[in-house]
N, C-alpha and C positions, 0 to 999 in steps of 0.2 A: 553521320556526324563521326568526323576525324577523333582522333585518339584523344588530343586535349580538352575538344568540347564534348568531348563523352565523362572522361575525365573531371569536368566542373560540373557538368550534372549532376554525377552522383555524388562531388561533395555538396553540391547547395542542397539534395535530398537528404545526404546525411545530416548536416547541419538542423534543416529546416523539419525534419523528421522530428529530430532529438527535442526541440524546441517544443512543436506542436504536442508532442505525447504528455513535457513534463508539465508544460500550460495547462493541458486537461486534467493530470494529476493532481495540480495548484489548485484548480477550481473546484475540486472536490472539498475541498477544505473550506472554503466559504460557509461560514455561518460558525466553524467547528475548530478555531483557533482558540487557545487555552486563553487568551486576553482579547479583548477588545481591539486594542493596537496591533497585535499580533494577526488578527484576521484579517483587520486591511490590510497590513504589512504582505501577507498571503496572497491576498488577493489580487495587489500589483504587482506582486511577481508572476503571476498568473499572466494579466496582460502584457507586461514585457514577452515573456516567450512567446506568448500568442503573436505580439510584433513583429517577432527575429521569424517567426516561424513564415508570418508571411514577407516576410524580404526574402528570407531563402529561397523561396518554395516558387515567386516570381521568379529570380532568376532564375531556378531550375527550370524552369516553362517555358523561358525566352530564350536560355539556350539550347533547350532542346528542339524547339522551333518548330512542335507537330499542332500550335496551335490551342493546346492546352492551356488554363490559367493556374494561381495557386489554390483556389476553390475547387479544382479535379484534382487536383493532385492530392489536396486533405479530404476528400467525402471519395472520389471514387476510385482508390487502390485497395488493391483486397490487403488481408496480413503479409503473404508473402512477398510485396511488392515494397513494402516498408522497409526504412534504412537506418531507421534511430539507435540509439544505443540500447543496450537492454537497460541496464541501470534506470535509463526514466520511465518504463512503464511500472515500475516494483511498486508496489498499493502502498498506501498511505496506513500501515498497520496501525500504528500509532504515530504520537508527534517527534518520536526521537528518530524515525524510522524518514518521517519527511524531514527532518534537520541533516542526519546523518547522508542520505540522497541529493540532496540541494547543494552540501556539501563539498561533497565529491566532483560533481557535476561544474560547481560553480568555479571551482578553482580551476578546471579545463578550458571553460569559457573563455574568464580573465588570459588563459596566459595563453589561449589562441588570438584573443582580438588584441592584446597586447603586440603579437607582431602580427597579425593581420590587417592591422591599420599601415604598416610599410610594404605591402604587398603592391607589385609592381602592374598588377591589375584594378585602373582606379575606381571601378565601381565596387569591388572586395576592399580595398584600400577604406571607400569613405562607408563603409559596412562598418570594419570592424573600428574604425575611431568613432563612429556614431553610439554602436552597441558598448562597448566598454563602458563608457561612461554608465550605464544603467547595472555590467556586470561587475563593478567594481564597486558599488552596494550591496549586490547582491551575495558575493563572498563574503564581504564584510559584517553581514546580516547572521549567517550561516555558522561563519567561524564561533562569532559572541555565541551563540547558541551551544554549537558543539561546547564549548567551554564552561560556556555558564552550566549544563549541563553535566558534566564532568566534573565538576567542582562543587555540585550542589548537594543534594542528597542523597545518602544509600542508595534510595530508588533511582535518583534519575540517573546517577552515575551505572546504574545496573544495565538499565533501558538506554544509554547512548551507546554503550559498549556492547551488548545486546545487536541494537542497530548495524553499529560498523561492524561486527563479525559476520553478520549474516548477509549485507551489501558489500562487502570487501570482493567477493569471487566476479561480480561486474565490473570491478573496472580495469583491468586488462581487456578485456575486449574496448572499452572506451579512449584506450590508449595506444592500441593495438596501427602498426600500418597497413595502410590499406593499398592492395595493387594498382589503383588506378592514381595514387598521390603522387608518383615516381615523375609523372610527364609534367605536373602544376607543378611541386619542386623547382623541378628544372627551370621552368620560368618564370620563378620567382611570386607564384601566383599566392600559395600557401608555403606553412611555415614546414619545418621535418617535425612530425608527431614525436619524434627520440627525442627531441629537444627539450619539447614539451612534457613530457612522459620526467625526463630526470628532474625538471624544474617544480612539476605535479609531485614526486613523492617527496620531495623536501622539506616543500611549503604543508601538505599534508600531515606528514611526522612533525614538525614544529607546531602544528594545533595542538597535534593529539598528544603533547609531553607538556603544552601547559593546562592541557585538558584532565592531565593524569590516565590517559589512554592509551592501553597496547594495541600496536598496531597487528593485527590478524597477519595468521603465514598465508603468505599469496598460494593461491590457487594453484592446483597441478596442471591447467591446461593455459596457455596463451590468452584465449580468446572464448569467448560464449559462442554457442553455435547454436544459431537460429531464436526465434524470438519463443519469450515466455507465452505462457496460455493467458497472460492477462490483458494484452495485447487483442488480441479480438474481442474483449467484452470491452475493450475503452471506444474500439471503432464501432461496434454495436452500437455504440451509446452515441458516439459524437458523429455520427456518419447515419443515423434514422433517418431525419428528416430529409435533406438534400436527397437520401434515397427513395423515399417513400413519394415526395414529392419535387420530380428533378426540371418539373416545370415553373416551380413557383417562384414571383418574381417579389423580392422586397424592396 
């Protein structure tokens, strides 16, 4: 692959992997929502993320040109080959953690798709326009829950503040600039992550203010190195069937 082709492959892998792992985490919440309506909402969110993962990983496979499919990329790669944001793999400790994790990622993805729909690459532009319709709802949903928990009881406020404090350490990695981005930015394929990072901070702090939450101190490092131990457990569960029965037809 040339530099531009490799950069596009890396971008699609990162986006696809993040959606895939986040979708799996949300699927674990099926039947565990605090209300029936919210249980259905979380399940629908999981389906949206799996659908977006499928599209990005299919484009990654086509860009790579090695005959692999989106299923191969999902089920036949090891932990060290996954490129997802580490934030996406953090566990569903309680409902506040689910809300905070979702909110941080929703704001980022909404800002990304707003800009990606203007990509010079027609495939990426189409994906940005299509997925923006989904993530706008995602962001409204998670932001409303951040405010609801923050303004609720003493216990709900404590839980959402704790979740925000614990997950904040993973946000710099989500917003960090990757070495391969330069080629895509130069061609107008993707937006500059630095612009997204500035707007992300503004929007997140605005919701914190309405929710009565404190902004945590920024972590000492600009990014999170490697995956957490949680990813191996996710992949062991998610990849079990296709690895055990590789020739199965559905």
